[in-house]
PATOR-645101 format. One record per residue (C-alpha): residue number from 1; residue in three letters; x, y, z. Coordinates in steps of 0.05 Angstrom, whole numbers, m for minus. Layout:
N
SITE|NUM|ALA|X|Y|Z;
...
END
This chain:
277
SITE|1|MET|m380|m194|142;
SITE|2|ASN|m434|m192|89;
SITE|3|LYS|m390|m223|37;
SITE|4|ASN|m331|m268|35;
SITE|5|ILE|m267|m230|22;
SITE|6|TYR|m207|m270|m1;
SITE|7|VAL|m136|m246|1;
SITE|8|THR|m74|m264|m38;
SITE|9|GLY|m9|m248|m4;
SITE|10|TYR|m44|m262|63;
SITE|11|LYS|23|m273|99;
SITE|12|GLY|48|m203|87;
SITE|13|ARG|39|m142|133;
SITE|14|LEU|m28|m120|108;
SITE|15|GLY|m52|m191|93;
SITE|16|SER|m38|m212|165;
SITE|17|VAL|m80|m155|190;
SITE|18|LEU|m137|m172|141;
SITE|19|MET|m135|m246|166;
SITE|20|GLU|m143|m221|237;
SITE|21|LEU|m205|m180|215;
SITE|22|GLY|m239|m243|187;
SITE|23|CYS|m218|m246|114;
SITE|24|SER|m203|m312|82;
SITE|25|ARG|m138|m335|51;
SITE|26|LEU|m130|m349|m23;
SITE|27|GLU|m71|m394|m24;
SITE|28|VAL|m43|m397|m94;
SITE|29|ASP|19|m384|m134;
SITE|30|VAL|m7|m326|m176;
SITE|31|THR|48|m335|m227;
SITE|32|ASP|17|m402|m247;
SITE|33|PRO|m44|m385|m289;
SITE|34|ILE|m73|m455|m289;
SITE|35|ALA|m68|m461|m212;
SITE|36|THR|m95|m392|m204;
SITE|37|SER|m156|m407|m248;
SITE|38|ARG|m169|m471|m211;
SITE|39|ALA|m165|m437|m142;
SITE|40|ILE|m211|m380|m161;
SITE|41|SER|m263|m426|m194;
SITE|42|LYS|m278|m452|m124;
SITE|43|LEU|m301|m385|m101;
SITE|44|LYS|m375|m363|m102;
SITE|45|VAL|m412|m308|m138;
SITE|46|GLY|m414|m251|m88;
SITE|47|ASP|m343|m265|m62;
SITE|48|LEU|m287|m213|m71;
SITE|49|ILE|m213|m217|m79;
SITE|50|VAL|m162|m169|m51;
SITE|51|HIS|m99|m180|m89;
SITE|52|LEU|m38|m165|m46;
SITE|53|ALA|14|m216|m71;
SITE|54|ALA|70|m174|m99;
SITE|55|ALA|144|m160|m98;
SITE|56|SER|145|m94|m60;
SITE|57|ASP|217|m82|m33;
SITE|58|ILE|238|m22|m74;
SITE|59|ASP|313|m36|m74;
SITE|60|TRP|302|m111|m90;
SITE|61|CYS|256|m93|m149;
SITE|62|GLU|308|m46|m177;
SITE|63|ALA|363|m100|m181;
SITE|64|PRO|372|m122|m253;
SITE|65|GLU|374|m196|m235;
SITE|66|ASN|304|m189|m206;
SITE|67|LYS|270|m155|m262;
SITE|68|GLU|238|m217|m291;
SITE|69|THR|211|m238|m224;
SITE|70|VAL|182|m168|m214;
SITE|71|ILE|145|m175|m280;
SITE|72|ALA|123|m245|m266;
SITE|73|VAL|94|m228|m197;
SITE|74|ASN|71|m157|m202;
SITE|75|VAL|45|m157|m274;
SITE|76|ARG|30|m226|m299;
SITE|77|GLY|9|m250|m230;
SITE|78|ALA|m41|m194|m225;
SITE|79|PHE|m65|m209|m296;
SITE|80|ASN|m76|m283|m278;
SITE|81|VAL|m117|m265|m217;
SITE|82|VAL|m160|m213|m254;
SITE|83|LYS|m172|m256|m315;
SITE|84|ALA|m190|m318|m275;
SITE|85|ALA|m237|m276|m230;
SITE|86|ASN|m268|m242|m290;
SITE|87|ASP|m286|m311|m320;
SITE|88|GLU|m321|m327|m255;
SITE|89|GLY|m356|m260|m245;
SITE|90|ILE|m316|m244|m184;
SITE|91|PRO|m291|m172|m169;
SITE|92|VAL|m218|m158|m153;
SITE|93|VAL|m186|m101|m115;
SITE|94|LEU|m115|m89|m136;
SITE|95|LEU|m68|m54|m89;
SITE|96|SER|m23|m2|m121;
SITE|97|SER|22|51|m96;
SITE|98|ASN|41|127|m97;
SITE|99|HIS|106|102|m131;
SITE|100|VAL|68|105|m198;
SITE|101|PHE|79|180|m195;
SITE|102|SER|145|218|m206;
SITE|103|GLY|142|257|m142;
SITE|104|LYS|160|322|m177;
SITE|105|LYS|93|355|m162;
SITE|106|TRP|119|406|m111;
SITE|107|PHE|51|438|m99;
SITE|108|GLY|m13|402|m80;
SITE|109|LYS|m25|328|m78;
SITE|110|TYR|m33|275|m131;
SITE|111|LYS|m105|260|m151;
SITE|112|GLU|m129|193|m179;
SITE|113|LEU|m124|212|m253;
SITE|114|HIS|m58|252|m249;
SITE|115|LYS|m7|233|m301;
SITE|116|GLN|38|173|m281;
SITE|117|THR|113|175|m293;
SITE|118|SER|146|123|m249;
SITE|119|VAL|218|132|m227;
SITE|120|ASN|235|60|m206;
SITE|121|ASN|220|m11|m229;
SITE|122|TYR|170|m22|m172;
SITE|123|GLY|129|38|m192;
SITE|124|LEU|132|18|m264;
SITE|125|SER|106|m52|m250;
SITE|126|LYS|48|m21|m213;
SITE|127|HIS|35|28|m270;
SITE|128|VAL|31|m31|m320;
SITE|129|MET|m14|m69|m271;
SITE|130|GLU|m62|m10|m268;
SITE|131|ALA|m62|m5|m343;
SITE|132|MET|m80|m79|m348;
SITE|133|ALA|m138|m67|m297;
SITE|134|THR|m172|m18|m343;
SITE|135|ALA|m186|m74|m394;
SITE|136|PHE|m227|m115|m342;
SITE|137|PRO|m295|m94|m316;
SITE|138|ASN|m285|m134|m251;
SITE|139|ALA|m221|m100|m229;
SITE|140|LYS|m213|m35|m190;
SITE|141|VAL|m149|m3|m163;
SITE|142|VAL|m135|24|m93;
SITE|143|ARG|m71|67|m86;
SITE|144|SER|m39|80|m19;
SITE|145|SER|26|103|9;
SITE|146|TYR|72|79|66;
SITE|147|LEU|34|30|110;
SITE|148|ALA|62|37|180;
SITE|149|THR|68|m17|234;
SITE|150|TYR|103|m2|301;
SITE|151|ALA|157|m53|285;
SITE|152|ARG|170|m24|215;
SITE|153|VAL|175|48|241;
SITE|154|ALA|214|34|305;
SITE|155|GLY|260|m10|265;
SITE|156|SER|277|47|217;
SITE|157|PHE|296|89|277;
SITE|158|PHE|329|40|326;
SITE|159|ARG|371|6|272;
SITE|160|LYS|407|73|266;
SITE|161|GLU|453|106|315;
SITE|162|ASP|424|152|371;
SITE|163|ASN|392|217|345;
SITE|164|PRO|395|194|270;
SITE|165|VAL|383|235|208;
SITE|166|PHE|318|230|166;
SITE|167|PRO|303|263|98;
SITE|168|THR|261|322|89;
SITE|169|PHE|252|313|14;
SITE|170|PHE|211|248|16;
SITE|171|LYS|139|267|32;
SITE|172|ARG|87|214|42;
SITE|173|ASN|17|197|71;
SITE|174|PHE|43|154|129;
SITE|175|THR|m18|110|144;
SITE|176|TYR|m25|63|204;
SITE|177|ILE|m38|m5|174;
SITE|178|ASN|m97|m19|219;
SITE|179|HIS|m129|45|195;
SITE|180|PHE|m116|26|124;
SITE|181|ALA|m146|m43|135;
SITE|182|GLU|m209|m9|161;
SITE|183|MET|m212|37|101;
SITE|184|LEU|m201|m22|52;
SITE|185|LEU|m256|m65|82;
SITE|186|ALA|m305|m7|83;
SITE|187|TYR|m285|1|9;
SITE|188|CYS|m294|m74|m7;
SITE|189|HIS|m366|m76|23;
SITE|190|ARG|m384|m19|m23;
SITE|191|PHE|m344|m43|m82;
SITE|192|SER|m399|m32|m134;
SITE|193|GLU|m402|41|m113;
SITE|194|MET|m329|55|m118;
SITE|195|PRO|m294|87|m178;
SITE|196|LYS|m241|50|m219;
SITE|197|PHE|m184|84|m183;
SITE|198|LEU|m184|111|m112;
SITE|199|HIS|m132|136|m61;
SITE|200|LEU|m138|106|10;
SITE|201|ALA|m87|137|58;
SITE|202|SER|m80|186|115;
SITE|203|SER|m114|251|103;
SITE|204|ASP|m49|291|106;
SITE|205|GLY|23|284|84;
SITE|206|MET|91|301|114;
SITE|207|SER|165|287|106;
SITE|208|TRP|201|229|137;
SITE|209|TYR|236|277|184;
SITE|210|LYS|172|306|209;
SITE|211|TYR|140|238|214;
SITE|212|MET|195|210|259;
SITE|213|GLN|188|272|302;
SITE|214|VAL|114|256|312;
SITE|215|PHE|132|184|325;
SITE|216|LEU|183|202|380;
SITE|217|SER|134|253|410;
SITE|218|ALA|85|196|422;
SITE|219|HIS|138|164|466;
SITE|220|ASP|157|224|509;
SITE|221|THR|230|203|496;
SITE|222|ALA|296|242|500;
SITE|223|TYR|314|216|432;
SITE|224|ASP|314|266|374;
SITE|225|VAL|322|264|300;
SITE|226|PHE|358|313|251;
SITE|227|PRO|338|334|182;
SITE|228|ASN|374|312|120;
SITE|229|LYS|364|359|61;
SITE|230|LYS|412|326|12;
SITE|231|TYR|383|275|m38;
SITE|232|ARG|428|215|m52;
SITE|233|SER|435|195|m124;
SITE|234|ASP|496|149|m132;
SITE|235|GLY|479|77|m118;
SITE|236|PHE|410|95|m91;
SITE|237|THR|344|69|m119;
SITE|238|PRO|305|131|m144;
SITE|239|ARG|242|146|m104;
SITE|240|PRO|188|198|m116;
SITE|241|LYS|201|257|m72;
SITE|242|ASN|134|293|m58;
SITE|243|ALA|88|232|m69;
SITE|244|VAL|30|255|m23;
SITE|245|LEU|m37|228|m47;
SITE|246|SER|m102|268|m45;
SITE|247|VAL|m158|231|m10;
SITE|248|SER|m212|281|m24;
SITE|249|LEU|m250|232|m66;
SITE|250|SER|m251|178|m12;
SITE|251|LYS|m273|230|37;
SITE|252|LYS|m329|250|m8;
SITE|253|LEU|m350|178|m13;
SITE|254|GLY|m355|173|62;
SITE|255|LEU|m297|125|75;
SITE|256|PRO|m260|128|141;
SITE|257|GLN|m210|185|147;
SITE|258|TYR|m148|190|195;
SITE|259|THR|m94|239|202;
SITE|260|ILE|m19|218|208;
SITE|261|ARG|m20|238|281;
SITE|262|ASP|m84|195|291;
SITE|263|GLY|m45|137|262;
SITE|264|VAL|18|148|303;
SITE|265|TYR|m17|153|369;
SITE|266|ASP|m65|94|355;
SITE|267|MET|m5|51|331;
SITE|268|CYS|36|67|394;
SITE|269|SER|m25|56|439;
SITE|270|ASP|m40|m12|407;
SITE|271|TRP|33|m33|414;
SITE|272|LEU|32|m16|488;
SITE|273|MET|m31|m55|500;
SITE|274|GLU|m2|m115|464;
SITE|275|ARG|61|m111|509;
SITE|276|ARG|18|m110|571;
SITE|277|SER|m27|m168|550;
END
């Protein structure tokens, strides 16, 4: 690597992949501004921080008793990292989400500067984080969508009964997490060329129902899935429906591009190789 990339939240799904790819851990409680400042002051000019530490479980973030923690981690924690890094002249990449959008855009995809109207607490916390980032010259924002691992996708299927039902009304860029890590590192090494906001995700989008069909087709299995066309409302955390991100800008910038099918087949292939090793 031609620069040291430090990662907060390095124990999470994406953080763990970045560790395997040679990034360094930034071990700090981001909700503690003094500790955060002290940790970042030890970095060198030329280093870069990828800030991943966040509360990201949609249902957990929506619970009233967790509201203060969501604000403390997702908003104040991000501020503490960006402020301390700005004082040291160190750039920061903030990871955001398609949950900043309402999902009511039935035609086309969301571009970087599309109006934000979050429908849940998680999306709102990321919305506020993004607004904070605009005040600091050292911070830039990468938005993505569902980051898929084999365990995460298979778990959503096999936790259910045989031939389960998946919604047709939630549309996403389902991105294999290893592909996203590749995109993100390419972005980091060209940080100075990147815009303030950028979408990094699969180059296409589809519904949860279609995605699970693609996933099962990669297994040549007798299992099947069925479409669910009825949106739940009572007791269900709101989620953006059509939240597919446009990645036309990242393509124009020459960053790696993958389709959802690329991601599914590479994900399943990697999983098989790991089982055999």
